[in-house]
C-alpha positions as a printed NumPy array, in Angstrom:
array([[-382.989,  169.306, -267.656],
       [-379.852,  167.53 , -268.531],
       [-379.428,  166.639, -265.199],
       [-382.777,  165.174, -264.892],
       [-382.335,  163.046, -268.016],
       [-378.877,  161.72 , -266.796],
       [-380.362,  160.941, -263.343],
       [-383.346,  158.984, -264.925],
       [-381.043,  157.142, -267.291],
       [-378.941,  156.283, -264.349],
       [-381.832,  154.913, -262.22 ],
       [-383.24 ,  153.215, -265.098],
       [-380.034,  151.21 , -265.64 ],
       [-379.78 ,  150.761, -261.779],
       [-383.314,  149.209, -261.704],
       [-382.692,  146.979, -264.961],
       [-379.274,  145.769, -263.214],
       [-381.145,  144.82 , -260.044],
       [-383.697,  143.257, -261.825],
       [-381.618,  141.13 , -263.896],
       [-379.361,  140.138, -260.586],
       [-382.679,  139.2  , -259.021],
       [-383.341,  136.47 , -261.462],
       [-379.734,  135.208, -261.601],
       [-379.621,  131.727, -261.161],
       [-376.189,  130.059, -260.776],
       [-375.308,  127.562, -263.606],
       [-375.873,  123.76 , -262.362],
       [-373.034,  121.86 , -261.111],
       [-371.878,  119.221, -263.483],
       [-370.178,  116.049, -262.765],
       [-368.731,  114.054, -265.608],
       [-368.713,  110.307, -264.571],
       [-366.342,  108.329, -266.714],
       [-365.415,  104.559, -266.736],
       [-362.121,  103.128, -266.171],
       [-361.991,  102.242, -270.111],
       [-363.157,  105.618, -271.086],
       [-360.37 ,  107.187, -268.986],
       [-357.857,  104.644, -270.207],
       [-358.689,  105.105, -274.081],
       [-358.366,  109.232, -273.292],
       [-354.843,  108.605, -271.769],
       [-353.966,  106.251, -274.645],
       [-354.712,  109.003, -277.106],
       [-353.164,  111.927, -274.925],
       [-349.871,  109.581, -274.779],
       [-350.054,  108.464, -278.144],
       [-350.062,  104.768, -277.2  ],
       [-350.938,  102.864, -280.326],
       [-354.155,  100.924, -280.015],
       [-352.729,   97.758, -280.905],
       [-350.168,   98.084, -277.86 ],
       [-353.216,   99.139, -275.602],
       [-355.041,   96.117, -276.851],
       [-352.235,   93.815, -275.928],
       [-351.849,   95.38 , -272.325],
       [-355.614,   94.701, -271.732],
       [-355.106,   91.26 , -272.923],
       [-351.793,   90.519, -271.447],
       [-351.353,   92.661, -268.419],
       [-349.495,   95.835, -267.943],
       [-345.523,   95.306, -268.333],
       [-343.179,   96.806, -266.092],
       [-342.169,   99.668, -268.598],
       [-341.824,  103.747, -268.469],
       [-344.456,  104.061, -271.113],
       [-346.972,  101.872, -268.951],
       [-346.252,  103.699, -265.656],
       [-347.103,  107.076, -267.573],
       [-350.424,  105.462, -268.911],
       [-351.465,  104.248, -265.455],
       [-350.592,  107.394, -263.799],
       [-352.657,  109.288, -266.357],
       [-355.549,  106.915, -265.953],
       [-355.341,  107.462, -262.047],
       [-355.097,  111.196, -262.249],
       [-358.025,  111.303, -265.039],
       [-360.269,  109.052, -262.532],
       [-359.338,  111.461, -259.683],
       [-357.728,  108.245, -257.775],
       [-354.146,  109.795, -257.778],
       [-353.727,  113.085, -255.976],
       [-350.77 ,  114.714, -254.576],
       [-348.637,  111.577, -254.924],
       [-351.077,  109.494, -252.978],
       [-353.428,  106.846, -254.312],
       [-356.873,  107.362, -253.324],
       [-358.004,  103.746, -252.465],
       [-361.652,  104.8  , -252.021],
       [-361.82 ,  106.101, -255.389],
       [-360.312,  103.458, -257.218],
       [-362.305,  100.944, -255.223],
       [-365.463,  102.416, -256.861],
       [-364.209,  101.31 , -260.126],
       [-363.234,   97.474, -259.489],
       [-365.355,   96.564, -256.262],
       [-368.048,   94.613, -257.816],
       [-368.563,   92.196, -254.972],
       [-368.836,   95.099, -252.211],
       [-365.882,   93.557, -250.247],
       [-363.117,   95.547, -249.004],
       [-360.191,   95.804, -251.552],
       [-356.83 ,   96.995, -250.77 ],
       [-354.887,   98.499, -253.688],
       [-352.405,  100.332, -251.355],
       [-349.581,   97.606, -251.602],
       [-349.186,   97.682, -255.201],
       [-349.76 ,  101.592, -255.411],
       [-347.031,  102.259, -252.814],
       [-344.383,  100.268, -254.796],
       [-345.414,  101.22 , -258.273],
       [-343.028,  104.001, -259.47 ],
       [-345.633,  106.221, -260.92 ],
       [-343.63 ,  109.24 , -259.661],
       [-341.108,  108.717, -262.518],
       [-343.723,  110.094, -265.078],
       [-344.041,  113.863, -265.681],
       [-340.992,  114.402, -263.495],
       [-342.887,  113.679, -260.243]])
C-alpha cells in the first residue's frame, strides 16, 4: 500500500512538472535604448563629474584631460560603441549621423588616449 501511495505521489509530481514545463514561455528579450545624453549623464554620476563641469564640457567642448578621457570612454562603453579596445564606428554613427551621410569617427578615435582610463 505504501509503495502504491509513493508511486502515485511521484506520478502526480511528474505529471504536474511536465504540465508546468509545457506551458513555459521564455521571458521576452528586452533591449534598452538610451540617448547619448542619457549615457553621458549616467557616466557623469558614476565618475562623480560635477554637473557644472559637465555643462561646461557641453558648451565649450571636451578638453584634453584625463577625467574627460574617462568620461568619454564610459559613454562609449555605455552605448556599446567601444568594445575590445576598438571604436565601433557603425554604432556611434547611429547617434550622430542625422543627415544619413557616411561619417568617419575613426581618425579621432584611433588617436584618442582612451586606453589610459581604467588601466586599459
